[in-house]
C-alpha positions as CSV (number, residue, x, y, z in Angstrom):
1,X,0.0,0.0,0.0
2,X,1.2,3.5,-0.9
3,X,2.0,5.7,2.1
4,X,-0.3,8.2,0.4
5,X,-3.4,6.1,0.4
6,X,-6.2,7.7,2.4
7,X,-9.7,6.7,3.2
8,X,-12.5,8.9,4.3
9,X,-13.6,12.2,3.1
10,X,-11.7,14.0,0.4
11,X,-10.2,16.7,2.6
12,X,-11.3,16.0,6.2
13,X,-9.4,12.9,7.0
14,X,-6.7,13.3,4.4
15,X,-5.1,16.4,5.8
16,X,-5.6,15.1,9.3
17,X,-3.6,11.9,8.6
18,X,-0.9,13.8,6.9
19,X,-0.4,15.9,10.0
20,X,-0.3,12.8,12.3
21,X,-3.7,13.6,13.6
22,X,-4.6,11.7,16.8
23,X,-8.1,10.2,16.8
24,X,-8.6,11.1,20.5
25,X,-8.3,14.8,19.7
26,X,-11.0,14.7,17.1
27,X,-13.9,17.1,17.9
28,X,-17.3,15.6,18.3
29,X,-19.4,15.6,15.2
30,X,-21.6,18.6,15.0
31,X,-25.0,19.0,13.6
32,X,-23.7,20.5,10.3
33,X,-26.5,21.1,7.9
34,X,-25.5,19.2,4.8
35,X,-28.9,17.9,3.8
36,X,-27.6,15.5,1.2
37,X,-27.7,11.8,2.0
38,X,-24.3,10.3,2.9
39,X,-22.3,13.4,3.2
40,X,-19.7,13.4,6.0
41,X,-20.7,16.1,8.4
42,X,-17.3,16.2,9.9
43,X,-15.7,17.0,6.5
44,X,-18.3,19.7,5.9
45,X,-17.6,21.1,9.3
46,X,-13.9,21.2,8.6
47,X,-14.5,23.3,5.5
48,X,-16.9,25.6,7.3
49,X,-14.4,26.2,10.1
50,X,-11.9,27.3,7.5
51,X,-9.8,24.2,8.0
52,X,-8.8,24.4,4.3
53,X,-7.5,27.9,4.8
54,X,-5.7,27.9,8.1
55,X,-3.1,30.6,8.5
56,X,-0.3,28.2,7.6
57,X,-2.1,27.1,4.4
58,X,-3.8,30.3,3.4
59,X,-4.0,30.8,-0.4
60,X,-2.6,33.8,-2.2
61,X,-5.2,36.6,-2.5
62,X,-5.0,36.3,-6.3
63,X,-5.7,32.5,-6.4
64,X,-7.6,30.7,-9.2
65,X,-9.1,27.2,-8.8
66,X,-10.4,25.4,-11.8
67,X,-12.0,22.0,-12.6
68,X,-12.9,21.5,-16.2
69,X,-16.4,20.3,-17.2
70,X,-20.0,21.5,-17.1
71,X,-21.2,20.0,-13.9
72,X,-21.7,20.9,-10.2
73,X,-18.0,20.8,-9.5
74,X,-16.9,22.4,-12.8
75,X,-15.9,26.0,-13.4
76,X,-13.4,28.6,-12.3
77,X,-13.3,30.2,-8.9
78,X,-11.2,33.3,-8.2
79,X,-12.2,34.3,-4.7
80,X,-11.5,32.7,-1.4
81,X,-15.2,32.5,-0.6
82,X,-16.0,30.7,-3.8
83,X,-13.2,28.3,-3.4
84,X,-14.3,27.5,0.2
85,X,-17.9,27.0,-1.0
86,X,-16.6,24.5,-3.6
87,X,-14.7,22.6,-0.9
88,X,-17.9,22.6,1.2
89,X,-19.9,21.2,-1.7
90,X,-17.4,18.4,-2.6
91,X,-18.1,16.0,0.3
92,X,-21.9,16.7,-0.1
93,X,-22.0,15.6,-3.8
94,X,-19.3,12.9,-3.5
95,X,-19.7,11.7,0.1
96,X,-17.8,8.4,-0.2
97,X,-14.7,9.5,-2.1
98,X,-11.2,8.4,-1.3
99,X,-8.0,8.9,-3.3
100,X,-4.5,7.7,-3.6
101,X,-1.6,9.9,-4.6
102,X,0.6,8.2,-7.1
103,X,3.3,10.8,-7.8
104,X,4.2,14.3,-7.0
105,X,6.6,16.3,-9.2
106,X,7.8,19.7,-8.2
107,X,9.8,22.1,-10.4
108,X,10.7,25.8,-10.5
109,X,12.1,28.5,-8.2
110,X,10.5,29.7,-5.0
111,X,8.9,32.6,-6.8
112,X,7.5,30.4,-9.6
113,X,7.0,26.8,-8.5
114,X,4.8,24.2,-10.2
115,X,3.7,21.0,-8.5
116,X,1.9,18.2,-10.4
117,X,0.1,15.6,-8.3
118,X,-1.0,12.4,-10.1
119,X,-3.8,10.6,-8.3
120,X,-6.5,7.9,-8.5
121,X,-9.8,8.2,-6.7
122,X,-12.3,5.5,-5.8
123,X,-15.4,5.1,-3.8
124,X,-19.1,4.4,-4.4
125,X,-21.9,6.5,-5.9
126,X,-25.0,7.0,-3.7
127,X,-26.6,4.0,-5.4
128,X,-23.7,1.7,-4.4
129,X,-22.1,1.6,-7.8
130,X,-18.2,1.5,-7.5
131,X,-16.5,4.4,-9.1
132,X,-12.9,5.1,-10.0
133,X,-11.3,8.0,-11.7
134,X,-7.8,9.3,-12.2
135,X,-6.2,12.7,-12.9
136,X,-3.7,15.3,-12.0
137,X,-3.7,18.6,-10.0
138,X,-1.4,21.2,-11.4
139,X,-0.6,23.6,-8.6
140,X,1.2,26.9,-9.1
141,X,2.9,28.5,-6.1
142,X,4.6,31.8,-5.6
143,X,6.8,32.0,-2.5
144,X,5.0,29.0,-1.0
145,X,1.5,30.4,-1.5
146,X,-0.9,28.7,-3.9
147,X,-1.8,31.0,-6.8
148,X,-3.6,28.5,-9.1
149,X,-5.0,24.9,-9.0
150,X,-6.1,23.2,-12.2
151,X,-7.7,19.8,-11.9
152,X,-7.7,17.5,-14.9
153,X,-9.7,14.2,-14.7
154,X,-12.3,12.3,-16.6
155,X,-15.0,14.9,-16.4
156,X,-17.5,12.9,-18.4
157,X,-17.3,10.1,-15.8
158,X,-17.5,12.7,-13.0
159,X,-20.6,14.2,-14.6
160,X,-22.3,10.7,-14.8
161,X,-21.5,10.0,-11.1
162,X,-23.0,13.4,-10.1
163,X,-26.2,12.6,-12.1
164,X,-26.4,9.2,-10.5
165,X,-26.0,10.8,-7.1
166,X,-28.7,13.4,-7.9
167,X,-31.1,10.6,-8.9
168,X,-30.5,9.2,-5.3
169,X,-31.5,12.4,-3.7
170,X,-28.3,14.4,-3.6
171,X,-29.8,17.5,-5.3
172,X,-26.7,19.6,-5.1
173,X,-24.9,17.1,-7.3
174,X,-26.7,18.8,-10.3
175,X,-26.5,22.4,-9.0
176,X,-24.9,25.1,-11.1
177,X,-21.1,25.3,-10.9
178,X,-19.7,27.6,-8.2
179,X,-18.0,30.2,-10.3
180,X,-17.1,33.9,-9.9
């Protein structure tokens, strides 16, 4: 097994395990209102608390995040608020998603760094159908601050999974993309 194999929510457990998170220190699950079936309330709470943008990981003010495709997760976000809303939506529309990082390649100088992260994701759609996808994140950094993230994956497959989840009652899975 790869040391980068994580199970659980896309960003809630992943970041926690990377930092050596201790299960005893985990906060009790709150009554987060994510009215989509199967969503991990703890992951949603992490996003709402600003866990994605703590001081040590705060994005550059001029950041751009982009996932290609015309679906609920597609579009380009340029403000911190829109990016945070996207990360709040992710565990609601893909509640049982895990991923495995295959390779990370970093190049450039501190003032112009590019990181490419190759990954595979896997899980189950809301109807129980197994899903697998693969792709890359291209992350641009300037002096250690993220300025752009572009996500390349099989967007046709992602669109079909979102439609399947919507048919099972996860209405946000077919919502308009978060874009600004």
